[in-house]
All heavy atoms as an XYZ file, in Angstrom:
875
protein
N     -32.317    -31.340     34.242
C     -31.310    -32.227     34.836
C     -29.994    -31.504     35.119
O     -29.603    -30.627     34.300
C     -31.203    -33.526     34.081
C     -30.389    -33.297     32.810
C     -30.452    -34.480     31.859
O     -29.617    -34.475     30.936
N     -31.242    -35.511     31.961
N     -29.326    -31.842     36.168
C     -28.119    -31.150     36.564
C     -27.003    -31.445     35.588
O     -27.016    -32.524     34.888
C     -27.781    -31.634     37.895
C     -28.401    -32.959     37.951
C     -29.726    -32.881     37.181
N     -25.973    -30.626     35.480
C     -24.921    -30.859     34.689
C     -23.811    -31.625     35.433
O     -23.791    -31.717     36.596
N     -22.954    -32.313     34.614
C     -21.869    -33.035     35.167
C     -20.560    -32.595     34.511
O     -20.378    -32.767     33.315
C     -22.044    -34.610     34.935
C     -20.876    -35.389     35.513
C     -23.334    -34.972     35.351
N     -19.572    -31.975     35.251
C     -18.384    -31.498     34.739
C     -17.190    -31.992     35.545
O     -17.418    -32.126     36.726
C     -18.272    -29.985     34.625
S     -19.457    -29.361     33.316
N     -16.135    -32.150     34.917
C     -14.866    -32.569     35.652
C     -14.587    -31.479     36.709
O     -14.746    -30.321     36.448
C     -13.859    -32.690     34.619
C     -14.460    -32.818     33.312
C     -15.784    -32.097     33.574
N     -14.141    -31.873     37.925
C     -13.810    -30.870     38.872
C     -12.305    -30.651     38.930
O     -11.806    -30.007     39.936
C     -14.333    -31.249     40.341
C     -13.807    -32.639     40.780
O     -12.876    -33.179     40.203
N     -14.466    -33.183     41.821
N     -11.557    -31.283     37.988
C     -10.117    -31.030     37.911
C      -9.741    -31.443     36.500
O     -10.442    -32.069     35.817
C      -9.457    -31.950     38.954
O      -8.050    -32.011     38.597
N      -8.529    -31.057     36.047
C      -8.033    -31.408     34.758
C      -6.991    -32.611     34.897
O      -6.428    -32.957     33.978
C      -7.330    -30.216     34.072
C      -8.337    -29.221     33.564
C      -8.416    -27.980     34.213
C      -9.298    -29.452     32.651
C      -9.306    -27.003     33.821
C     -10.173    -28.541     32.220
C     -10.179    -27.306     32.874
N      -6.869    -33.137     36.113
C      -5.980    -34.266     36.320
C      -6.805    -35.564     36.390
O      -7.918    -35.591     36.856
C      -5.240    -34.032     37.665
C      -4.328    -32.827     37.661
C      -3.667    -32.725     38.896
C      -2.756    -31.523     38.905
N      -2.064    -31.315     40.203
N      -6.214    -36.534     35.816
C      -6.796    -37.923     35.837
C      -8.191    -37.927     35.184
O      -9.102    -38.572     35.661
C      -6.853    -38.527     37.243
C      -5.602    -38.641     37.943
C      -5.595    -39.295     39.303
O      -6.690    -39.538     39.819
N      -4.452    -39.616     39.846
N      -8.361    -37.316     34.014
C      -9.586    -37.324     33.290
C      -9.750    -38.595     32.575
O      -8.783    -39.103     31.983
C      -9.723    -36.073     32.368
C      -9.825    -34.780     32.999
C      -9.812    -33.720     31.853
C     -11.021    -34.633     33.836
N     -10.929    -39.116     32.557
C     -11.282    -40.384     31.808
C     -12.644    -40.225     31.255
O     -13.493    -39.456     31.631
C     -11.351    -41.573     32.843
C     -10.058    -41.785     33.572
C     -10.035    -43.032     34.425
N     -10.086    -44.257     33.728
C      -8.992    -44.901     33.217
N      -7.821    -44.439     33.480
N      -9.091    -45.987     32.593
N     -12.790    -40.919     30.084
C     -14.128    -40.954     29.402
C     -14.781    -42.330     29.478
O     -14.094    -43.356     29.448
C     -13.923    -40.667     27.892
N     -16.111    -42.319     29.735
C     -16.807    -43.496     29.852
C     -16.835    -44.170     28.381
O     -17.050    -43.487     27.411
C     -18.308    -43.232     30.258
S     -19.369    -44.543     30.162
N     -16.593    -45.468     28.367
C     -16.529    -46.161     27.112
C     -17.942    -46.464     26.535
O     -17.981    -46.828     25.356
C     -15.688    -47.396     27.230
C     -14.186    -47.258     27.306
C     -13.519    -48.527     27.692
C     -13.643    -46.825     25.998
N     -18.937    -46.205     27.292
C     -20.243    -46.444     26.813
C     -20.881    -45.211     26.149
O     -21.382    -45.141     25.101
C     -21.187    -46.961     27.894
C     -22.613    -47.197     27.272
C     -20.684    -48.335     28.474
N     -20.749    -44.026     26.891
C     -21.375    -42.790     26.422
C     -20.392    -41.734     26.064
O     -20.774    -40.659     25.534
C     -22.460    -42.286     27.470
S     -21.713    -41.562     28.920
N     -19.185    -41.750     26.652
C     -18.187    -40.718     26.376
C     -18.069    -39.645     27.385
O     -17.281    -38.704     27.284
N     -18.922    -39.655     28.436
C     -18.900    -38.659     29.526
C     -17.434    -38.509     30.129
O     -16.967    -39.631     30.405
C     -19.837    -38.947     30.594
C     -20.014    -37.895     31.710
C     -20.499    -36.603     31.145
C     -20.907    -38.429     32.813
N     -16.979    -37.356     30.230
C     -15.619    -37.170     30.828
C     -15.661    -36.605     32.211
O     -16.402    -35.610     32.412
C     -14.769    -36.227     29.940
C     -14.548    -36.805     28.595
C     -13.445    -35.846     30.587
C     -13.916    -35.860     27.568
N     -15.008    -37.185     33.129
C     -14.991    -36.831     34.461
C     -13.544    -37.323     35.066
O     -12.869    -38.098     34.399
C     -16.044    -37.505     35.394
C     -17.441    -37.212     34.896
C     -18.490    -37.529     35.922
C     -18.486    -38.853     36.505
N     -19.621    -39.093     37.471
N     -13.288    -36.950     36.276
C     -12.078    -37.477     36.938
C     -12.280    -38.910     37.316
O     -13.439    -39.313     37.562
C     -11.591    -36.682     38.137
O     -12.549    -36.739     39.123
C     -11.430    -35.194     37.756
N     -11.200    -39.637     37.580
C     -11.266    -40.997     38.116
C     -12.135    -41.036     39.413
O     -13.037    -41.818     39.563
C      -9.952    -41.616     38.318
O      -9.135    -41.567     37.078
C      -9.949    -43.015     38.887
N     -11.757    -40.050     40.278
C     -12.479    -40.063     41.589
C     -13.922    -39.712     41.385
O     -14.814    -40.290     42.114
C     -11.786    -39.014     42.491
C     -12.355    -38.947     43.849
C     -12.002    -40.367     44.597
O     -11.058    -41.047     44.339
N     -12.963    -40.784     45.454
N     -14.317    -38.886     40.541
C     -15.810    -38.611     40.269
C     -16.485    -39.876     39.791
O     -17.645    -40.108     40.261
C     -15.995    -37.481     39.237
C     -15.704    -36.120     39.780
C     -15.825    -35.094     38.775
O     -15.062    -35.085     37.733
N     -16.751    -34.103     38.881
N     -15.871    -40.638     38.970
C     -16.443    -41.899     38.554
C     -16.601    -42.829     39.713
O     -17.683    -43.532     39.837
C     -15.703    -42.516     37.427
C     -15.972    -42.022     36.002
C     -15.050    -41.377     35.266
C     -17.247    -42.150     35.513
C     -15.291    -40.928     34.055
C     -17.568    -41.732     34.139
C     -16.587    -41.010     33.472
N     -15.626    -42.945     40.593
C     -15.627    -43.773     41.725
C     -16.762    -43.385     42.628
O     -17.444    -44.204     43.201
C     -14.240    -43.932     42.419
C     -14.366    -44.661     43.744
C     -13.270    -44.549     41.549
N     -16.844    -42.025     42.887
C     -17.805    -41.625     43.879
C     -19.244    -41.584     43.349
O     -20.192    -41.978     44.095
C     -17.508    -40.206     44.241
C     -16.184    -40.034     45.072
C     -15.813    -38.566     45.282
O     -16.512    -37.610     44.968
O     -14.766    -38.433     45.943
N     -19.451    -41.286     42.062
C     -20.862    -41.216     41.544
C     -21.179    -42.064     40.395
O     -22.281    -42.084     39.924
C     -21.078    -39.704     41.115
C     -20.902    -38.730     42.276
O     -21.352    -38.921     43.327
N     -20.039    -37.696     41.989
N     -20.239    -42.835     39.854
C     -20.473    -43.625     38.709
C     -20.632    -42.726     37.513
O     -20.281    -41.549     37.483
N     -21.252    -43.269     36.423
C     -21.529    -42.470     35.258
C     -23.036    -42.190     35.307
O     -23.887    -43.080     35.287
C     -21.206    -43.314     33.966
S     -21.614    -42.450     32.466
N     -23.357    -40.847     35.242
C     -24.713    -40.498     35.304
C     -25.628    -41.024     34.190
O     -26.766    -41.303     34.459
C     -24.823    -38.992     35.338
C     -24.482    -38.315     36.692
C     -22.975    -38.341     37.008
O     -22.157    -38.724     36.173
O     -22.608    -37.960     38.158
N     -24.994    -41.303     33.037
C     -25.834    -41.872     31.925
C     -25.876    -43.389     31.937
O     -26.871    -43.960     31.560
C     -25.158    -41.427     30.642
C     -25.153    -39.957     30.446
O     -26.206    -39.341     30.598
N     -24.045    -39.416     30.068
N     -24.815    -44.008     32.415
C     -24.744    -45.395     32.250
C     -24.659    -46.324     33.495
O     -24.366    -47.523     33.484
C     -23.418    -45.710     31.456
S     -23.292    -44.776     29.956
N     -24.773    -45.767     34.670
C     -24.626    -46.386     35.880
C     -25.516    -47.631     35.955
O     -25.065    -48.635     36.551
C     -24.900    -45.459     37.126
C     -24.600    -45.992     38.488
C     -23.086    -46.414     38.632
O     -22.272    -45.898     37.803
O     -22.846    -47.165     39.621
N     -26.668    -47.492     35.526
C     -27.639    -48.829     35.592
C     -27.115    -49.904     34.741
O     -27.484    -51.020     34.965
C     -29.025    -48.403     35.172
C     -29.172    -47.878     33.785
C     -30.582    -47.343     33.575
C     -30.635    -46.538     32.228
N     -31.834    -45.869     32.068
N     -26.152    -49.703     33.801
C     -25.581    -50.777     33.000
C     -24.177    -51.212     33.476
O     -23.893    -52.432     33.429
C     -25.460    -50.304     31.501
C     -26.687    -49.700     30.946
C     -26.682    -48.442     30.477
C     -27.839    -50.433     30.874
C     -27.799    -47.829     29.914
C     -29.076    -49.818     30.326
C     -28.989    -48.529     29.885
O     -30.048    -47.992     29.329
N     -23.348    -50.212     33.885
C     -21.979    -50.620     34.108
C     -21.603    -50.597     35.669
O     -20.529    -51.122     36.009
C     -20.969    -49.688     33.362
C     -21.113    -49.966     31.852
C     -21.165    -48.203     33.607
N     -22.358    -50.004     36.528
C     -22.189    -49.986     37.979
C     -20.768    -49.683     38.373
O     -20.061    -50.478     38.959
C     -22.502    -51.488     38.521
C     -23.764    -51.979     37.968
N     -25.036    -51.496     38.326
C     -24.077    -53.019     37.062
C     -25.946    -52.129     37.651
N     -25.431    -53.044     36.858
N     -20.405    -48.476     38.078
C     -19.132    -47.957     38.408
C     -18.947    -47.402     39.886
O     -17.859    -47.474     40.413
C     -18.694    -46.873     37.407
C     -18.721    -47.106     35.914
C     -18.335    -45.828     35.203
C     -17.785    -48.305     35.690
N     -19.998    -46.915     40.447
C     -19.983    -46.227     41.721
C     -19.369    -47.142     42.792
O     -19.812    -48.273     43.021
C     -21.433    -45.790     42.127
O     -21.313    -45.059     43.290
N     -18.313    -46.647     43.455
C     -17.737    -47.415     44.533
C     -16.797    -48.459     44.167
O     -16.149    -49.203     44.958
N     -16.506    -48.603     42.858
C     -15.639    -49.689     42.356
C     -14.561    -49.149     41.476
O     -14.677    -49.092     40.260
C     -16.459    -50.781     41.660
C     -15.747    -52.035     41.281
O     -14.520    -52.033     41.301
O     -16.439    -53.033     41.052
N     -13.348    -48.811     42.033
C     -12.279    -48.210     41.287
C     -11.829    -49.127     40.108
O     -11.576    -48.670     39.104
C     -11.163    -47.860     42.249
C     -10.008    -47.155     41.613
C      -8.882    -46.691     42.601
N      -7.830    -46.107     41.966
C      -7.823    -44.734     41.589
N      -8.911    -43.989     41.804
N      -6.862    -44.228     40.944
N     -11.710    -50.388     40.405
C     -11.260    -51.308     39.329
C     -12.256    -51.315     38.143
O     -11.763    -51.311     36.981
C     -11.058    -52.723     39.901
C     -10.381    -53.659     38.910
C      -9.898    -54.932     39.589
O      -9.411    -54.901     40.721
O     -10.003    -55.929     38.867
N     -13.567    -51.369     38.457
C     -14.449    -51.278     37.378
C     -14.490    -50.045     36.617
O     -14.593    -49.983     35.431
C     -15.900    -51.462     38.030
C     -17.015    -51.606     37.076
C     -17.267    -52.999     36.782
N     -18.547    -53.088     36.199
C     -19.076    -54.127     35.603
N     -18.303    -55.258     35.526
N     -20.175    -54.242     35.097
N     -14.132    -48.870     37.383
C     -13.969    -47.537     36.703
C     -12.877    -47.650     35.676
O     -12.969    -47.214     34.573
C     -13.878    -46.375     37.739
C     -13.292    -45.149     37.052
C     -15.046    -46.173     38.525
N     -11.740    -48.215     36.124
C     -10.583    -48.295     35.303
C     -10.794    -49.246     34.059
O     -10.220    -48.961     32.993
C      -9.391    -48.849     36.050
C      -8.939    -47.837     37.194
C      -7.695    -48.432     37.921
C      -8.519    -46.499     36.655
N     -11.669    -50.191     34.221
C     -12.029    -51.123     33.053
C     -13.052    -50.563     32.147
O     -13.001    -50.846     30.967
C     -12.748    -52.435     33.670
C     -11.665    -53.367     34.339
O     -10.436    -53.155     34.125
O     -12.114    -54.287     35.075
N     -13.863    -49.629     32.558
C     -14.976    -49.204     31.763
C     -14.906    -47.765     31.289
O     -15.768    -47.158     30.745
C     -16.393    -49.303     32.498
S     -16.713    -51.081     32.785
N     -13.788    -47.170     31.634
C     -13.431    -45.768     31.158
C     -12.026    -45.788     30.567
O     -11.261    -46.749     30.770
C     -13.547    -44.727     32.387
O     -12.493    -45.080     33.353
C     -14.906    -44.704     33.029
N     -11.643    -44.756     29.942
C     -10.367    -44.625     29.364
C      -9.786    -43.221     29.427
O     -10.525    -42.274     29.270
C     -10.403    -45.056     27.822
O      -9.083    -44.994     27.302
C     -11.253    -44.234     27.009
N      -8.431    -43.111     29.592
C      -7.793    -41.858     29.576
C      -7.451    -41.411     28.091
O      -6.983    -40.369     27.819
C      -6.559    -42.015     30.343
C      -6.204    -43.410     30.089
C      -7.531    -44.135     30.073
N      -7.704    -42.390     27.143
C      -7.288    -42.138     25.714
C      -8.571    -41.704     24.954
O      -9.511    -42.586     24.566
C      -6.767    -43.416     25.144
C      -5.411    -43.843     25.833
C      -4.771    -45.006     25.174
N      -5.656    -46.117     24.839
C      -5.949    -47.134     25.697
N      -5.402    -47.238     26.832
N      -6.734    -48.162     25.292
N      -8.627    -40.421     24.725
C      -9.783    -39.926     23.916
C      -9.322    -38.738     23.133
O      -8.280    -38.139     23.449
C     -10.975    -39.559     24.836
C     -10.651    -38.572     25.932
C     -10.771    -37.195     25.668
C     -10.361    -38.980     27.151
C     -10.378    -36.248     26.687
C     -10.055    -38.144     28.238
C     -10.040    -36.740     27.896
O      -9.721    -35.860     28.925
N     -10.038    -38.435     22.059
C      -9.756    -37.266     21.227
C     -10.918    -36.360     21.117
O     -12.059    -36.768     20.925
C      -9.421    -37.829     19.821
C      -8.141    -38.580     19.809
C      -7.859    -39.226     18.383
O      -8.784    -39.077     17.529
N      -6.751    -39.795     18.225
N     -10.682    -35.068     21.268
C     -11.686    -34.047     21.091
C     -12.698    -34.059     22.199
O     -13.029    -35.120     22.792
N     -13.196    -32.857     22.581
C     -14.206    -32.825     23.599
C     -15.342    -31.759     23.147
O     -14.955    -30.968     22.422
C     -13.686    -32.345     24.946
C     -12.654    -33.361     25.529
C     -13.082    -31.029     24.909
N     -16.465    -32.072     23.633
C     -17.558    -31.108     23.432
C     -18.174    -30.877     24.737
O     -18.181    -31.738     25.609
C     -18.604    -31.611     22.467
C     -19.434    -32.858     22.880
C     -18.016    -31.842     21.092
C     -20.682    -33.065     22.293
N     -18.752    -29.711     24.929
C     -19.547    -29.422     26.113
C     -21.033    -29.420     25.611
O     -21.441    -28.705     24.842
C     -19.293    -28.042     26.597
C     -20.096    -27.536     27.747
C     -19.870    -28.488     28.957
C     -19.723    -26.129     28.258
N     -21.670    -30.454     26.216
C     -23.141    -30.714     25.795
C     -24.043    -29.956     26.831
O     -24.041    -30.307     28.028
C     -23.384    -32.138     25.818
C     -24.779    -32.506     25.224
C     -24.871    -32.205     23.755
C     -24.968    -34.000     25.412
N     -24.744    -28.954     26.373
C     -25.658    -28.226     27.292
C     -27.110    -28.682     27.204
O     -27.781    -28.778     28.166
C     -25.577    -26.682     27.033
C     -26.311    -25.912     28.102
O     -26.241    -26.206     29.221
N     -26.943    -24.844     27.650
N     -27.533    -28.973     25.980
C     -29.016    -29.373     25.732
C     -28.982    -30.512     24.740
O     -28.903    -30.314     23.519
C     -29.731    -28.174     25.213
C     -31.278    -28.524     25.101
O     -31.636    -29.724     25.165
O     -32.071    -27.671     24.944
N     -28.925    -31.802     25.274
C     -28.737    -32.879     24.440
C     -29.885    -33.211     23.384
O     -29.661    -33.780     22.374
C     -28.589    -34.226     25.242
O     -29.811    -34.472     25.978
N     -31.042    -32.597     23.644
C     -32.153    -32.825     22.683
C     -32.235    -31.757     21.619
O     -33.042    -31.865     20.701
C     -33.489    -32.815     23.498
C     -33.543    -33.995     24.387
O     -33.129    -35.109     24.006
N     -33.992    -33.893     25.580
N     -31.420    -30.644     21.668
C     -31.441    -29.659     20.674
C     -30.103    -29.366     19.997
O     -29.955    -28.333     19.423
C     -32.046    -28.343     21.258
C     -33.416    -28.513     21.608
N     -33.932    -28.755     22.944
C     -34.670    -28.454     20.870
C     -35.259    -28.793     22.885
N     -35.683    -28.674     21.693
N     -29.181    -30.151     20.275
C     -27.807    -30.065     19.772
C     -27.496    -30.984     18.620
O     -27.721    -32.129     18.724
C     -26.840    -30.386     20.834
O     -25.480    -30.599     20.380
N     -27.249    -30.347     17.430
C     -26.945    -31.289     16.282
C     -25.700    -32.007     16.496
O     -25.643    -33.197     16.009
C     -26.885    -30.467     14.957
C     -25.710    -29.505     14.818
C     -25.671    -28.212     15.172
C     -24.379    -29.836     14.289
N     -24.439    -27.721     14.883
C     -23.634    -28.675     14.366
C     -23.840    -31.043     13.777
C     -22.319    -28.724     13.932
C     -22.559    -31.061     13.392
C     -21.780    -29.851     13.413
N     -24.746    -31.429     17.251
C     -23.500    -32.272     17.510
C     -23.910    -33.449     18.453
O     -23.431    -34.617     18.309
C     -22.456    -31.448     18.170
C     -21.233    -32.171     18.664
C     -22.006    -30.342     17.280
N     -24.763    -33.210     19.471
C     -25.234    -34.168     20.349
C     -25.981    -35.316     19.595
O     -25.715    -36.496     19.867
N     -26.762    -34.928     18.634
C     -27.488    -35.905     17.837
C     -26.514    -36.801     16.939
O     -26.586    -37.936     16.890
C     -28.549    -35.245     16.926
C     -29.691    -34.705     17.708
C     -30.624    -33.953     16.814
C     -31.737    -33.344     17.709
N     -32.608    -32.459     17.038
N     -25.550    -36.114     16.325
C     -24.529    -36.709     15.588
C     -23.685    -37.779     16.357
O     -23.322    -38.826     15.895
C     -23.628    -35.698     14.960
C     -22.532    -36.312     14.143
C     -22.761    -36.696     12.826
C     -21.172    -36.412     14.605
C     -21.716    -37.308     11.981
C     -20.225    -37.014     13.801
C     -20.479    -37.387     12.534
O     -19.462    -37.894     11.753
N     -23.437    -37.468     17.658
C     -22.680    -38.282     18.538
C     -23.551    -39.204     19.431
O     -23.117    -39.887     20.297
C     -21.800    -37.471     19.426
C     -20.726    -36.669     18.757
C     -19.963    -35.834     19.748
C     -19.726    -37.601     17.997
N     -24.877    -39.333     19.083
C     -25.854    -40.191     19.709
C     -25.901    -39.917     21.248
O     -25.981    -40.752     22.043
C     -25.492    -41.641     19.521
C     -25.389    -42.109     18.050
C     -24.104    -42.226     17.477
C     -26.521    -42.312     17.342
C     -24.035    -42.540     16.192
C     -26.483    -42.612     15.946
C     -25.213    -42.784     15.374
N     -25.975    -38.597     21.487
C     -26.104    -38.190     22.894
C     -27.416    -37.638     23.349
O     -27.532    -37.002     24.410
C     -24.958    -37.131     23.232
C     -23.446    -37.574     23.149
C     -22.511    -36.426     23.187
C     -23.239    -38.766     24.008
N     -28.410    -37.846     22.494
C     -29.724    -37.379     22.837
C     -30.217    -37.981     24.205
O     -30.051    -39.135     24.441
C     -30.699    -37.682     21.732
C     -30.498    -36.866     20.427
C     -31.393    -37.223     19.315
O     -31.208    -38.308     18.750
O     -32.356    -36.483     19.069
N     -30.748    -37.131     25.081
C     -31.294    -37.540     26.399
C     -30.107    -37.796     27.432
O     -30.392    -38.212     28.492
N     -28.884    -37.433     27.035
C     -27.871    -37.659     28.034
C     -27.730    -36.366     28.939
O     -28.233    -35.295     28.596
C     -26.537    -37.824     27.355
C     -26.483    -39.029     26.412
C     -26.578    -40.311     27.237
C     -26.388    -41.467     26.195
N     -27.276    -42.589     26.352
N     -27.062    -36.499     30.060
C     -26.789    -35.465     30.948
C     -26.010    -34.330     30.263
O     -25.186    -34.656     29.433
C     -26.046    -35.937     32.234
C     -26.928    -36.533     33.238
C     -27.579    -37.750     33.180
C     -27.325    -35.778     34.437
C     -28.358    -38.256     34.089
C     -28.127    -36.289     35.400
C     -28.671    -37.490     35.252
O     -29.451    -38.014     36.187
N     -26.194    -33.113     30.786
C     -25.296    -32.044     30.417
C     -23.919    -32.317     30.862
O     -23.726    -32.851     31.932
C     -25.772    -30.707     30.926
C     -27.125    -30.322     30.301
C     -27.537    -28.877     30.823
N     -27.768    -28.982     32.193
C     -27.925    -27.982     33.056
N     -27.659    -26.766     32.666
N     -28.212    -28.201     34.335
N     -22.951    -32.022     30.080
C     -21.565    -32.195     30.578
C     -20.542    -32.247     29.437
O     -20.783    -31.750     28.344
N     -19.318    -32.707     29.743
C     -18.224    -32.772     28.845
C     -18.130    -34.181     28.256
O     -18.131    -35.084     29.046
C     -16.918    -32.301     29.576
C     -15.734    -32.361     28.548
C     -17.053    -30.897     30.076
N     -18.049    -34.312     26.964
C     -18.030    -35.659     26.282
C     -16.837    -35.787     25.308
O     -16.535    -34.763     24.684
C     -19.352    -35.809     25.551
C     -20.488    -36.152     26.407
C     -21.240    -35.047     27.012
C     -20.941    -37.403     26.704
C     -22.333    -35.299     27.825
C     -21.962    -37.627     27.627
C     -22.720    -36.544     28.077
O     -23.705    -36.767     28.981
N     -16.329    -36.970     25.266
C     -15.250    -37.211     24.265
C     -15.933    -37.452     22.879
O     -17.016    -38.021     22.779
C     -14.556    -38.545     24.623
N     -15.327    -36.971     21.856
C     -15.750    -37.159     20.482
C     -15.409    -38.567     20.020
O     -16.194    -39.256     19.394
C     -15.163    -36.096     19.532
C     -15.839    -34.705     19.904
C     -15.489    -36.452     18.062
C     -15.204    -33.591     19.155
N     -14.266    -39.013     20.433
C     -13.731    -40.353     20.132
C     -12.969    -40.922     21.251
O     -12.079    -40.182     21.822
C     -12.901    -40.259     18.814
C     -12.362    -41.579     18.326
C     -11.569    -41.337     17.039
C     -11.013    -42.698     16.491
N     -10.215    -42.462     15.337
N     -13.214    -42.146     21.652
C     -12.543    -42.704     22.789
C     -11.953    -44.119     22.381
O     -12.505    -44.792     21.568
C     -13.402    -42.899     24.074
N     -10.826    -44.421     22.921
C     -10.148    -45.705     22.615
C     -10.055    -46.625     23.787
O      -9.624    -46.138     24.825
C      -8.781    -45.492     22.031
O      -8.752    -44.744     20.850
N     -10.550    -47.714     23.650
C     -10.508    -48.790     24.733
C     -11.393    -49.898     24.428
O     -12.134    -49.884     23.517
N     -11.326    -50.879     25.308
C     -12.164    -52.158     25.115
C     -12.894    -52.484     26.351
O     -12.245    -52.644     27.462
C     -11.288    -53.310     24.661
C     -10.656    -52.993     23.248
C     -12.168    -54.594     24.557
C      -9.651    -54.016     22.838
N     -14.204    -52.559     26.350
C     -14.924    -52.899     27.528
C     -14.762    -54.408     27.779
O     -14.597    -55.153     26.938
C     -16.467    -52.644     27.228
C     -16.950    -51.197     27.324
C     -18.296    -51.044     26.680
C     -16.851    -50.656     28.683
N     -14.792    -54.720     29.089
C     -14.780    -56.220     29.512
C     -15.896    -56.985     28.758
O     -17.083    -56.417     28.645
C     -14.958    -56.187     30.983
C     -14.588    -54.779     31.432
C     -14.956    -53.925     30.263
N     -15.634    -58.224     28.348
C     -16.555    -58.953     27.669
C     -17.928    -59.125     28.351
O     -19.034    -59.137     27.738
C     -15.976    -60.373     27.481
C     -14.532    -60.156     27.645
C     -14.359    -58.974     28.497
N     -17.965    -59.213     29.741
C     -19.237    -59.353     30.477
C     -20.022    -58.073     30.394
O     -21.250    -58.117     30.388
C     -18.934    -59.858     31.965
C     -18.249    -58.700     32.787
C     -16.636    -58.815     32.736
O     -16.135    -59.489     31.891
O     -16.206    -58.081     33.529
N     -19.309    -56.897     30.371
C     -20.062    -55.650     30.307
C     -20.657    -55.562     28.844
O     -21.808    -55.136     28.713
C     -19.085    -54.491     30.492
C     -19.834    -53.153     30.276
C     -18.630    -54.501     32.019
N     -19.850    -55.837     27.885
C     -20.382    -55.855     26.427
C     -21.656    -56.788     26.357
O     -22.591    -56.371     25.629
C     -19.304    -56.280     25.461
C     -18.341    -55.143     25.009
C     -17.326    -55.814     24.040
C     -19.072    -54.214     24.199
N     -21.526    -57.961     26.902
C     -22.647    -58.903     26.827
C     -23.853    -58.331     27.525
O     -25.057    -58.470     26.965
N     -23.747    -57.659     28.644
C     -24.847    -57.139     29.350
C     -25.453    -55.973     28.559
O     -26.678    -55.814     28.483
C     -24.422    -56.611     30.700
C     -25.598    -56.258     31.664
O     -26.566    -56.942     31.581
O     -25.454    -55.226     32.322
N     -24.606    -55.122     28.023
C     -25.131    -54.062     27.093
C     -25.855    -54.582     25.994
O     -26.950    -54.054     25.589
C     -23.948    -53.165     26.640
C     -23.190    -52.335     27.717
C     -21.992    -51.719     27.102
C     -24.134    -51.294     28.392
N     -25.358    -55.608     25.265
C     -25.996    -56.132     24.148
C     -27.337    -56.730     24.579
O     -28.356    -56.585     23.837
C     -25.183    -57.184     23.435
C     -23.944    -56.681     22.704
C     -23.062    -57.805     22.221
O     -23.437    -58.967     22.279
O     -21.944    -57.427     21.684
N     -27.451    -57.417     25.698
C     -28.691    -58.054     26.133
C     -29.759    -56.945     26.431
O     -30.889    -57.232     26.252
C     -28.393    -58.854     27.430
N     -29.282    -55.708     26.775
C     -30.226    -54.647     27.089
C     -30.438    -53.789     25.818
O     -31.182    -52.729     25.934
C     -29.670    -53.765     28.231
C     -29.598    -54.463     29.528
C     -28.796    -53.604     30.548
N     -28.646    -54.296     31.816
C     -29.196    -53.921     32.931
N     -30.081    -52.908     32.876
N     -29.010    -54.485     34.043
N     -29.827    -54.113     24.767
C     -30.053    -53.256     23.505
C     -29.313    -51.978     23.491
O     -29.697    -51.092     22.865
N     -28.208    -51.925     24.387
C     -27.453    -50.588     24.477
C     -26.186    -50.684     23.649
O     -25.374    -51.647     23.780
C     -27.087    -50.284     25.956
C     -26.230    -49.128     26.010
C     -28.341    -50.221     26.749
N     -25.960    -49.829     22.736
C     -24.787    -49.781     21.851
C     -23.822    -48.754     22.498
O     -24.122    -47.602     22.614
C     -25.132    -49.362     20.459
O     -26.167    -50.238     19.939
C     -23.893    -49.380     19.559
N     -22.585    -49.207     22.856
C     -21.606    -48.252     23.270
C     -21.069    -47.458     22.042
O     -20.415    -47.915     21.140
C     -20.427    -49.143     23.838
C     -20.691    -50.540     23.316
C     -22.116    -50.547     22.882
N     -21.440    -46.101     22.110
C     -21.166    -45.288     20.981
C     -19.620    -44.811     20.929
O     -19.268    -44.235     19.938
C     -22.074    -44.055     20.990
C     -23.473    -44.511     20.674
N     -23.946    -45.000     19.488
C     -24.601    -44.638     21.529
C     -25.209    -45.399     19.557
N     -25.623    -45.131     20.818
N     -18.936    -44.848     21.980
C     -17.617    -44.311     21.986
C     -16.584    -45.456     21.899
O     -15.321    -45.204     22.049
C     -17.336    -43.553     23.255
S     -17.991    -41.949     23.156
N     -17.027    -46.687     21.687
C     -16.048    -47.756     21.764
C     -15.222    -47.924     20.449
O     -15.834    -47.883     19.377
C     -16.789    -49.121     21.992
C     -15.999    -50.288     22.204
C     -15.075    -50.167     23.484
C     -16.896    -51.517     22.356
N     -13.968    -48.024     20.474
C     -13.056    -48.192     19.358
C     -12.023    -49.193     19.853
O     -11.780    -49.525     20.970
C     -12.415    -46.867     19.032
C     -13.325    -45.849     18.485
O     -14.079    -46.149     17.592
N     -13.187    -44.692     19.091
N     -11.292    -49.727     18.856
C     -10.150    -50.656     19.242
C      -9.083    -49.802     20.025
O      -8.968    -48.626     19.785
C      -9.537    -51.244     17.948
N      -8.409    -50.521     20.855
C      -7.335    -49.886     21.688
C      -6.091    -49.612     20.825
O      -5.955    -50.231     19.861
C      -7.067    -50.671     22.955
O      -6.603    -51.950     22.583
């Protein structure tokens, strides 16, 4: 699977569901490669701002999610190659949280704001 990396160091944001880091514009243009089927970010700037955060700590570059002990520790097995936040701060909208819960998806990067 292809890798996903930020194309700039300006306006970086982390997905609150999986921690993938990209620019705001990349999220608007392509959504989140891991979570698009749940959060529907593509083409919706307001939704991108609601479901991603500029407040994160630490980053890792994940090259092979199925063979990385760090990836396993951060629950990133099966995720796209890319740059991920170790810890992100923010709160997903209640309707997004409800939809994730209904699908059995746990947002691994979610912390209190």
